[in-house]
C-alpha positions as CSV (number, residue, x, y, z in Angstrom):
1,M,43.0,-38.5,-157.0
2,K,40.1,-40.0,-159.0
3,K,36.9,-38.1,-158.6
4,N,34.0,-40.0,-156.9
5,T,30.8,-39.4,-158.9
6,S,28.6,-41.4,-156.6
7,S,26.3,-39.5,-154.3
8,L,26.9,-42.1,-151.5
9,R,30.2,-43.0,-150.1
10,L,29.9,-46.7,-149.0
11,L,33.5,-47.4,-148.0
12,R,34.5,-50.6,-146.4
13,Y,31.0,-51.8,-145.6
14,P,30.3,-55.6,-145.6
15,T,28.2,-56.6,-148.7
16,G,25.0,-57.3,-146.7
17,L,25.2,-54.2,-144.6
18,K,25.8,-52.1,-147.8
19,M,22.4,-53.0,-149.1
20,I,20.7,-52.1,-145.7
21,V,22.5,-48.8,-145.3
22,F,21.9,-47.9,-149.0
23,F,18.2,-48.3,-148.4
24,I,18.2,-46.2,-145.3
25,Y,20.4,-43.5,-146.9
26,S,18.1,-43.4,-150.0
27,F,15.1,-42.9,-147.7
28,C,16.9,-40.1,-145.9
29,Y,18.0,-38.5,-149.1
30,A,14.4,-38.3,-150.3
31,N,13.2,-36.8,-147.0
32,G,16.3,-34.6,-146.8
33,A,15.6,-33.1,-150.2
34,I,12.0,-32.2,-149.2
35,A,13.2,-30.8,-145.9
36,Q,15.7,-28.5,-147.7
37,S,12.8,-26.9,-149.6
38,T,10.8,-26.1,-146.6
39,V,13.2,-25.8,-143.6
40,T,15.9,-23.2,-143.1
41,P,19.0,-24.8,-141.6
42,I,19.7,-23.6,-138.0
43,D,23.2,-23.2,-136.7
44,L,23.2,-25.1,-133.4
45,S,26.8,-24.4,-132.6
46,A,25.9,-21.2,-130.7
47,D,23.8,-23.1,-128.1
48,T,25.6,-26.2,-126.8
49,N,22.5,-27.4,-125.1
50,R,20.7,-27.7,-128.5
51,V,23.6,-29.5,-130.3
52,I,23.2,-33.2,-130.7
53,E,26.6,-34.6,-129.7
54,I,28.0,-38.0,-130.6
55,I,29.1,-40.0,-127.7
56,G,30.2,-43.2,-129.4
57,A,29.4,-46.2,-131.5
58,N,31.1,-49.4,-132.8
59,S,31.3,-47.7,-136.3
60,L,30.7,-44.2,-137.5
61,R,30.4,-43.0,-141.1
62,Q,29.5,-39.7,-142.8
63,I,27.5,-39.5,-146.0
64,S,27.0,-36.5,-148.3
65,L,23.8,-36.3,-150.3
66,T,23.6,-34.6,-153.7
67,N,21.5,-31.8,-152.1
68,G,24.3,-30.9,-149.8
69,T,22.9,-32.7,-146.7
70,V,25.5,-34.4,-144.6
71,L,24.4,-37.4,-142.6
72,T,26.3,-39.1,-139.9
73,T,25.6,-42.8,-139.3
74,L,26.4,-44.7,-136.1
75,A,26.1,-48.5,-135.9
76,G,26.4,-50.8,-132.9
77,Q,25.8,-49.4,-129.4
78,A,25.2,-46.0,-130.9
79,R,24.9,-43.1,-128.4
80,V,24.3,-39.4,-128.7
81,K,23.2,-36.6,-126.3
82,Q,21.7,-33.2,-126.2
83,G,22.1,-31.4,-123.0
84,D,21.1,-33.7,-120.2
85,T,19.2,-36.0,-122.5
86,F,21.0,-39.2,-123.7
87,L,19.7,-41.2,-126.7
88,S,21.0,-44.7,-127.7
89,G,20.1,-47.6,-130.0
90,D,21.4,-50.2,-132.3
91,S,21.9,-47.6,-135.1
92,I,21.5,-43.8,-135.5
93,I,21.2,-41.6,-138.5
94,L,22.0,-38.0,-137.5
95,D,21.4,-34.8,-139.4
96,K,23.3,-32.2,-137.4
97,Q,22.3,-29.4,-139.6
98,L,18.6,-29.9,-139.0
99,G,19.1,-31.3,-135.5
100,I,17.3,-34.6,-136.4
101,A,18.2,-38.0,-135.2
102,E,16.6,-41.3,-136.2
103,I,17.3,-44.3,-134.0
104,F,16.6,-47.9,-134.8
105,G,16.4,-50.9,-132.5
106,H,16.6,-51.0,-128.7
107,V,15.9,-47.3,-128.4
108,H,16.6,-45.7,-125.0
109,I,16.1,-42.1,-123.9
110,N,17.5,-41.1,-120.5
111,D,16.2,-37.7,-119.6
112,A,18.4,-36.2,-116.8
113,D,18.3,-39.6,-115.0
114,T,14.6,-39.0,-114.0
115,V,12.7,-40.5,-117.0
116,N,13.7,-43.4,-119.1
117,T,11.9,-44.2,-122.4
118,Y,12.3,-47.3,-124.6
119,A,11.0,-48.3,-128.1
120,D,11.9,-50.0,-131.3
121,Y,12.1,-46.7,-133.3
122,L,12.6,-43.0,-132.5
123,R,12.6,-39.9,-134.6
124,Y,14.1,-37.1,-132.5
125,M,13.6,-33.4,-133.4
126,G,16.5,-31.7,-131.6
127,N,15.4,-28.1,-132.3
128,E,12.0,-28.7,-130.5
129,Q,13.4,-31.5,-128.2
130,K,10.6,-33.7,-129.2
131,A,10.7,-37.5,-129.5
132,Y,8.3,-39.6,-131.7
133,L,8.5,-43.2,-130.6
134,K,6.9,-46.3,-132.2
135,N,6.5,-50.0,-131.4
136,Q,6.7,-51.4,-127.9
137,V,7.1,-48.0,-126.3
138,K,7.8,-47.9,-122.6
139,L,8.2,-44.9,-120.4
140,T,9.1,-45.1,-116.7
141,D,9.7,-42.4,-114.0
142,G,10.7,-44.8,-111.3
143,K,7.1,-44.8,-109.9
144,A,5.1,-46.1,-112.8
145,V,5.5,-47.7,-116.2
146,L,3.7,-46.3,-119.3
147,T,3.4,-48.6,-122.3
148,T,1.9,-47.9,-125.7
149,N,2.6,-48.4,-129.4
150,E,3.1,-44.8,-130.3
151,L,4.2,-42.0,-128.1
152,E,5.1,-38.3,-128.5
153,Y,7.4,-37.1,-125.8
154,D,8.3,-33.4,-125.4
155,I,11.5,-33.7,-123.4
156,K,11.7,-29.9,-122.9
157,T,8.4,-29.8,-121.0
158,G,8.5,-33.4,-119.8
159,I,5.1,-34.1,-121.4
160,A,4.3,-37.4,-123.1
161,T,1.2,-38.2,-125.1
162,Y,-0.4,-41.2,-126.7
163,H,-3.6,-41.3,-128.8
164,N,-4.1,-44.9,-129.8
165,G,-4.4,-46.8,-126.6
166,G,-2.0,-47.3,-123.7
167,K,-1.5,-48.6,-120.2
168,V,0.1,-47.3,-117.0
169,V,1.1,-49.7,-114.3
170,N,1.9,-48.3,-110.8
171,E,2.8,-51.3,-108.6
172,K,-0.5,-53.3,-108.4
173,T,-2.6,-50.6,-110.0
174,V,-3.2,-50.8,-113.7
175,L,-4.8,-48.0,-115.8
176,T,-5.8,-48.2,-119.4
177,S,-7.3,-45.6,-121.8
178,H,-7.5,-44.6,-125.4
179,D,-5.7,-41.3,-124.9
180,A,-3.4,-40.0,-122.2
181,I,-1.1,-37.1,-121.3
182,Y,1.8,-37.7,-118.9
183,Y,3.5,-34.9,-117.0
184,S,7.0,-35.9,-115.7
185,D,7.4,-33.0,-113.3
186,T,4.3,-33.6,-111.3
187,K,4.0,-37.4,-112.0
188,D,0.4,-36.8,-113.2
189,V,-1.3,-38.7,-116.0
190,F,-4.5,-37.5,-117.6
191,F,-6.5,-40.4,-119.1
192,Q,-9.3,-39.9,-121.6
193,Q,-11.8,-42.1,-123.4
194,D,-12.7,-45.5,-122.0
195,V,-10.6,-45.1,-118.9
196,K,-10.3,-48.2,-116.6
197,L,-8.5,-48.6,-113.3
198,K,-7.9,-52.0,-111.8
199,D,-6.5,-52.5,-108.3
200,P,-6.7,-55.4,-105.9
201,K,-9.3,-53.5,-104.0
202,Y,-11.0,-51.4,-106.6
203,N,-12.3,-51.3,-110.2
204,M,-13.0,-47.9,-111.7
205,R,-14.5,-46.8,-115.0
206,A,-14.6,-43.2,-116.3
207,D,-14.5,-41.1,-119.4
208,S,-11.7,-39.0,-117.9
209,L,-9.4,-39.5,-115.0
210,R,-6.2,-37.9,-113.5
211,Y,-3.8,-40.2,-111.7
212,N,-0.7,-39.2,-109.7
213,T,1.9,-42.0,-109.8
214,A,3.9,-40.6,-106.8
215,F,1.0,-40.4,-104.4
216,K,-1.0,-43.2,-105.9
217,T,-4.1,-40.9,-106.0
218,A,-6.9,-40.9,-108.6
219,Y,-8.6,-37.6,-109.3
220,F,-12.1,-37.7,-110.8
221,I,-13.0,-35.1,-113.3
222,A,-15.9,-36.8,-115.1
223,P,-18.7,-39.3,-114.2
224,T,-16.9,-42.2,-112.6
225,H,-18.1,-45.6,-111.4
226,I,-16.1,-47.4,-108.6
227,V,-16.6,-51.0,-107.6
228,S,-15.0,-52.5,-104.5
229,D,-15.7,-55.1,-101.9
230,N,-17.0,-52.4,-99.6
231,G,-19.6,-51.1,-102.0
232,N,-20.1,-49.1,-105.2
233,I,-19.5,-45.3,-105.7
234,D,-20.8,-43.0,-108.4
235,T,-19.2,-39.6,-108.6
236,R,-18.3,-36.7,-110.9
237,E,-15.6,-35.1,-108.9
238,G,-13.2,-36.0,-106.1
239,N,-10.0,-37.9,-105.3
240,Y,-9.1,-41.3,-104.0
241,N,-5.7,-42.3,-102.5
242,L,-5.4,-46.0,-103.4
243,E,-2.6,-46.5,-100.9
244,T,-4.1,-44.9,-97.7
245,G,-7.7,-45.6,-98.6
246,E,-8.7,-42.0,-98.0
247,A,-11.1,-40.4,-100.4
248,V,-13.2,-37.2,-100.8
249,F,-16.0,-36.9,-103.4
250,F,-18.1,-34.0,-104.4
251,D,-21.0,-33.1,-106.7
252,E,-23.8,-35.4,-105.4
253,T,-21.8,-38.5,-105.0
254,T,-23.7,-41.8,-104.1
255,F,-22.5,-44.9,-102.3
256,R,-24.2,-48.3,-102.2
257,D,-23.6,-51.6,-100.5
258,S,-25.8,-54.6,-99.6
259,T,-27.6,-52.8,-96.8
260,H,-27.0,-49.0,-97.2
261,F,-27.3,-46.2,-99.6
262,M,-25.7,-42.8,-99.0
263,S,-25.5,-39.5,-101.0
264,G,-24.6,-35.9,-100.5
265,K,-22.7,-32.9,-101.9
266,K,-19.6,-34.2,-100.2
267,L,-18.6,-37.8,-99.1
268,A,-15.3,-38.5,-97.3
269,F,-14.1,-42.1,-96.8
270,D,-11.4,-43.5,-94.5
271,E,-10.9,-47.2,-95.1
272,K,-8.5,-47.7,-92.2
273,T,-11.2,-46.6,-89.7
274,N,-14.1,-47.7,-92.0
275,T,-15.8,-44.4,-91.6
276,I,-17.7,-42.2,-94.0
277,Q,-18.6,-38.5,-93.6
278,V,-21.5,-37.0,-95.6
279,E,-22.0,-33.3,-95.8
280,G,-24.6,-31.1,-97.7
281,N,-28.0,-32.6,-98.4
282,G,-26.8,-35.8,-96.8
283,K,-28.9,-39.0,-97.1
284,L,-28.5,-42.4,-95.5
285,V,-30.8,-45.3,-96.1
286,D,-30.5,-48.4,-93.9
287,S,-32.6,-51.1,-95.6
288,V,-32.2,-53.6,-92.7
289,N,-33.8,-51.3,-90.1
290,N,-36.0,-49.5,-92.6
291,V,-34.6,-46.2,-91.6
292,M,-33.7,-43.1,-93.7
293,V,-31.6,-40.2,-92.3
294,L,-31.4,-36.8,-93.8
295,G,-29.0,-34.1,-92.6
296,N,-26.3,-31.6,-93.6
297,Q,-23.7,-33.7,-91.8
298,I,-23.8,-37.5,-91.2
299,L,-20.9,-39.5,-89.8
300,I,-21.1,-43.2,-90.4
301,D,-19.0,-45.9,-88.7
302,K,-19.5,-49.0,-90.9
303,K,-17.4,-51.2,-88.6
304,N,-19.6,-50.7,-85.6
305,N,-22.7,-50.0,-87.7
306,T,-23.4,-46.6,-86.2
307,F,-24.1,-43.1,-87.4
308,L,-24.2,-39.5,-86.0
309,A,-26.3,-36.9,-87.8
310,T,-26.2,-33.2,-87.1
311,R,-27.1,-29.9,-88.8
312,K,-30.9,-30.2,-89.0
313,P,-31.0,-34.0,-89.2
314,V,-34.3,-35.9,-89.8
315,M,-34.7,-39.6,-89.3
316,I,-37.6,-41.4,-91.0
317,I,-38.6,-44.8,-89.8
318,Y,-40.9,-46.5,-92.4
319,R,-42.8,-49.7,-92.2
320,N,-46.0,-51.1,-93.7
321,N,-46.7,-47.9,-95.7
322,D,-46.5,-45.7,-92.7
323,S,-43.6,-43.4,-91.7
324,T,-42.5,-41.7,-88.5
325,Y,-40.4,-38.5,-88.8
326,I,-37.9,-37.6,-86.0
327,T,-35.7,-34.6,-85.8
328,A,-33.3,-33.2,-83.1
329,D,-30.1,-31.2,-82.9
330,T,-28.2,-34.5,-83.0
331,L,-29.3,-38.0,-83.9
332,F,-27.2,-41.1,-83.1
333,S,-27.7,-44.7,-84.0
334,G,-25.8,-47.6,-82.5
335,K,-25.9,-51.3,-81.8
336,R,-26.4,-52.8,-78.3
337,L,-24.9,-56.3,-77.9
338,N,-27.1,-59.0,-76.5
339,T,-25.3,-60.6,-73.5
340,D,-28.5,-62.6,-72.8
341,T,-30.8,-64.5,-75.1
342,T,-33.9,-62.6,-73.9
343,A,-35.1,-59.0,-73.7
344,T,-37.9,-57.5,-71.5
345,K,-41.0,-55.7,-72.4
346,A,-43.6,-54.1,-70.1
347,L,-47.1,-55.5,-70.6
348,S,-49.1,-54.7,-67.5
349,K,-52.3,-52.7,-68.1
350,D,-53.0,-51.3,-64.8
351,S,-50.2,-51.7,-62.3
352,L,-47.8,-49.0,-61.2
353,A,-44.7,-51.2,-61.9
354,P,-45.3,-53.1,-65.2
355,T,-44.8,-56.8,-65.2
356,I,-42.1,-58.2,-67.3
357,S,-42.4,-60.6,-70.2
358,N,-39.4,-62.3,-71.9
359,I,-38.8,-61.9,-75.6
360,D,-36.7,-64.7,-77.2
361,L,-34.1,-62.9,-79.3
362,K,-32.9,-66.2,-80.7
363,K,-35.9,-66.1,-83.0
364,N,-34.4,-63.0,-84.7
365,N,-31.0,-64.8,-85.0
366,T,-29.2,-61.6,-84.2
367,D,-26.4,-60.6,-81.8
368,S,-27.2,-56.9,-81.5
369,I,-30.2,-54.6,-81.2
370,S,-30.3,-51.2,-83.0
371,F,-31.1,-48.1,-81.0
372,F,-31.5,-44.5,-81.9
373,I,-30.9,-41.5,-79.7
374,G,-32.0,-37.8,-80.2
375,Y,-30.4,-35.0,-78.3
376,H,-32.1,-31.7,-77.7
377,H,-35.2,-30.2,-79.4
378,V,-36.6,-33.5,-80.4
379,K,-39.7,-33.6,-82.5
380,I,-41.7,-36.6,-83.6
381,Y,-44.4,-36.7,-86.2
382,N,-46.7,-39.5,-87.3
383,D,-50.1,-39.2,-88.8
384,S,-51.7,-40.5,-85.6
385,L,-49.3,-39.2,-82.9
386,Q,-46.9,-36.2,-82.5
387,A,-44.4,-35.5,-79.7
388,V,-41.7,-33.1,-78.5
389,C,-39.1,-33.5,-75.8
390,D,-35.5,-32.7,-75.0
391,S,-34.0,-36.1,-75.6
392,M,-35.2,-39.5,-76.9
393,H,-34.2,-43.2,-77.1
394,Y,-35.7,-45.6,-79.6
395,T,-35.1,-49.4,-79.7
396,S,-35.8,-51.3,-82.9
397,A,-36.2,-54.6,-81.1
398,D,-39.5,-53.6,-79.5
399,S,-40.2,-50.4,-81.4
400,T,-40.2,-48.4,-78.2
401,F,-39.7,-44.7,-77.8
402,R,-38.4,-43.3,-74.5
403,L,-38.9,-39.5,-74.1
404,F,-37.1,-37.5,-71.5
405,N,-37.1,-34.0,-69.9
406,H,-40.6,-32.7,-70.0
407,P,-42.0,-34.6,-73.0
408,V,-45.3,-33.6,-74.6
409,C,-47.3,-36.0,-76.8
410,W,-50.5,-35.3,-78.8
411,N,-53.1,-37.8,-80.1
412,G,-56.1,-36.2,-81.8
413,N,-57.4,-33.5,-79.3
414,T,-55.6,-35.1,-76.4
415,Q,-52.3,-33.9,-74.9
416,L,-50.1,-35.9,-72.5
417,T,-47.2,-34.6,-70.4
418,G,-44.9,-35.9,-67.7
419,D,-41.3,-36.2,-66.6
420,T,-40.6,-39.3,-68.7
421,M,-42.6,-41.2,-71.3
422,V,-42.3,-44.7,-72.7
423,L,-44.2,-45.2,-75.9
424,Y,-44.6,-48.7,-77.4
425,T,-45.5,-48.9,-81.0
426,E,-46.5,-51.6,-83.5
427,N,-46.4,-51.2,-87.2
428,Q,-45.6,-47.5,-86.8
429,Q,-48.7,-46.9,-84.7
430,A,-48.9,-46.2,-80.9
431,K,-49.9,-49.3,-78.9
432,R,-49.3,-48.2,-75.3
433,M,-47.9,-45.3,-73.4
434,Y,-46.5,-45.2,-69.9
435,I,-45.8,-41.8,-68.2
436,Y,-43.7,-41.4,-65.0
437,N,-44.1,-38.6,-62.5
438,N,-46.1,-35.4,-62.9
439,A,-48.2,-37.1,-65.5
440,M,-51.1,-35.2,-67.0
441,V,-53.7,-35.7,-69.7
442,V,-55.5,-32.7,-71.3
443,N,-58.4,-33.3,-73.7
444,R,-59.7,-30.2,-75.5
445,T,-63.4,-30.5,-76.4
446,N,-64.9,-29.1,-79.6
447,Q,-66.5,-26.3,-77.5
448,G,-63.0,-25.3,-76.1
449,F,-63.3,-26.8,-72.6
450,F,-60.3,-28.7,-71.2
451,N,-60.8,-32.0,-69.6
452,Q,-57.8,-32.7,-67.3
453,M,-56.4,-35.6,-65.4
454,A,-53.2,-35.7,-63.4
455,G,-51.3,-38.2,-61.2
456,K,-48.0,-39.8,-60.5
457,T,-48.3,-42.3,-63.4
458,I,-50.4,-42.7,-66.5
459,N,-51.0,-45.8,-68.6
460,G,-52.5,-45.2,-71.9
461,Y,-53.7,-47.8,-74.5
462,F,-54.3,-47.2,-78.2
463,I,-56.4,-49.0,-80.8
464,G,-55.7,-48.2,-84.5
465,G,-53.3,-45.5,-83.4
466,Q,-56.0,-43.7,-81.4
467,L,-56.3,-43.4,-77.6
468,D,-58.9,-46.0,-76.3
469,Y,-58.2,-46.1,-72.5
470,I,-56.2,-44.2,-69.9
471,R,-55.6,-45.1,-66.3
472,T,-54.1,-42.5,-63.9
473,K,-52.7,-43.4,-60.5
474,G,-51.6,-41.0,-57.8
475,A,-51.7,-40.0,-54.2
476,P,-54.3,-39.0,-55.1
477,A,-55.0,-38.7,-58.8
478,E,-57.0,-35.6,-59.8
479,S,-59.4,-34.8,-62.6
480,I,-61.4,-32.0,-64.1
481,F,-64.2,-33.2,-66.4
482,Y,-67.1,-31.5,-68.2
483,P,-70.0,-34.0,-68.3
484,Q,-72.8,-33.8,-70.9
485,D,-76.4,-34.7,-70.8
486,E,-78.2,-37.0,-73.2
487,D,-78.5,-34.1,-75.7
488,S,-74.7,-33.6,-75.5
489,A,-75.2,-30.3,-73.6
490,Y,-72.6,-29.5,-71.0
491,I,-74.1,-29.5,-67.5
492,G,-71.1,-28.3,-65.5
493,M,-67.5,-29.1,-64.4
494,N,-66.7,-32.0,-62.1
495,R,-63.5,-31.6,-60.1
496,S,-62.6,-34.9,-58.3
497,K,-59.9,-36.9,-56.6
498,S,-59.4,-40.6,-56.3
499,D,-56.7,-43.3,-56.0
500,V,-57.3,-44.4,-59.6
501,I,-59.0,-42.7,-62.4
502,D,-60.0,-44.4,-65.7
503,I,-61.0,-42.7,-68.9
504,M,-62.5,-44.3,-71.9
505,F,-62.5,-42.7,-75.4
506,V,-64.9,-42.9,-78.3
507,N,-64.1,-41.2,-81.6
508,K,-61.1,-39.3,-80.0
509,E,-63.4,-37.8,-77.4
510,I,-63.8,-38.7,-73.7
511,N,-66.8,-41.0,-73.4
512,K,-66.7,-42.2,-69.8
513,I,-64.7,-41.5,-66.6
514,K,-64.4,-43.9,-63.7
515,F,-63.1,-43.2,-60.1
516,I,-61.7,-46.0,-57.9
517,N,-61.1,-45.8,-54.1
518,E,-61.2,-42.7,-51.9
519,V,-63.3,-40.7,-54.3
520,S,-64.2,-37.1,-53.5
521,G,-65.2,-34.2,-55.7
522,T,-67.5,-31.3,-56.5
523,L,-69.8,-30.6,-59.5
524,Y,-69.9,-27.0,-60.4
525,P,-72.8,-25.7,-62.6
526,I,-71.6,-24.6,-66.0
527,K,-72.3,-20.9,-65.2
528,K,-70.9,-21.0,-61.7
529,I,-67.4,-22.5,-62.2
530,P,-64.9,-20.6,-60.1
531,A,-62.0,-19.2,-62.2
532,D,-59.4,-20.7,-59.9
533,K,-60.9,-24.2,-60.2
534,K,-60.7,-24.6,-64.0
535,E,-57.1,-25.8,-64.1
536,L,-55.1,-28.4,-62.3
537,V,-51.7,-27.6,-61.0
538,N,-49.1,-27.4,-63.8
539,F,-51.9,-27.2,-66.4
540,S,-50.6,-25.9,-69.8
541,W,-52.0,-26.3,-73.3
542,L,-48.9,-26.5,-75.4
543,I,-50.4,-26.6,-78.9
544,A,-47.9,-24.1,-80.2
545,R,-45.2,-26.7,-79.9
546,R,-47.1,-29.4,-81.7
547,P,-45.8,-30.5,-85.2
548,L,-48.9,-30.1,-87.3
549,N,-47.5,-31.8,-90.4
550,K,-44.3,-33.6,-91.5
551,M,-43.0,-30.5,-93.3
552,Q,-42.6,-28.8,-90.0
553,I,-40.1,-31.4,-89.0
554,F,-37.8,-30.2,-91.8
555,E,-38.0,-26.6,-90.8
């Protein structure tokens, strides 16, 4: 037989294909010679899972290079496998000795029927079970599709990586980034650098983001900005299930919409119920009602526009550069629907049952009225007035406080008590107070005397936030008053009864007292006041319960 001196055996190839194969083989020869100088051949026959096996092709050839390398070429529907991994393409060049396969055209990797990868070109390193894919690369796990131009896929670990931009599509959710790492076993993708998530409901931007394609959940591991029809969220840590609409955020997350701002150490969202839970240094700002709520737990129902605040909550009502601070064990806000077009407001100045005036709600163009409720250990602080009680109801429509269960109110040196109080305010200042049952007024003088007045009801009126006039009615009304002479010296104690008692104030002190109908009383000299006559029934000076400044509200 005649000896073949050529380094390539190009037998029975069509003329055009000869030139193509010659070019490919020459390229492989050069690379093979380099590989021979740096890589020690490994015998793969001992481990069948590491052997690249030929399944089939339309044509198969074997080529021997001058350096001893033997290449196998497969053309036309070329298919090989290694363990449970199947590789196919238009053509394959296989170096069994080094365990390397290069695949050209319509590349497809099927990894144990769980992950399918496609590309125009693949260089497969069988020893490491690593695939390097280029041009129109697509990887799918049945849940999502990853596309990029260059991809490194470690089949042994199921980890795929791209570094020059790529995209993951999970049904209607699209994620793009500069870098990404995909884990096939957990269906997680870690995105880095210029991460963007687009969904019919949300748009997210972040530097880093983890996304699970199976559960359709985004995990936030870096500063992230989320935009949706419901509002905007800024967070650093948390997770968001894009399918269920349930989310939990940590690390001082903030939420904003057209009328509200919320922040806290933890925010939990449920889009099905349209509720939000804020925990740890929680803050809620309602710009419509000019209300701020602070607390360690705040539950917000956006659908019904309500909130429930617990764990040392504080509500701040602010208007016209003035603020009222309210705290209780529990604070609740809701909306009361207007079934009528008018509301009522008490305006009478001196009657037991106040007359009623209609307020046209159509002028406000609203179909509901906001109200706030405080349960247990209520404290209220304003620069001009302070109060405590067991429970409270506030209506924003008429700026009215209703205080229940032994309320106490202070204005300057005057204390007011009773079973129930109704306090009307205007521009955050007291305008009028109505006290029902067991009503009492105590005014402490600068010398330590206690002027007192008690009856069934009390009507009090304020000017500039300070008491100006009080009317007490009872059966009868009683009073203890320390009159003064022209030199402001106290002349004694007047203890009297009457159907109606009026008190007028000047500079926060009682200036004049007036008795109406069935008047009786005794004036005791200042040095001969009986000890048992100095106090009316149920007298108590409750200054220890008074909030002296707004900081005490937060204690």
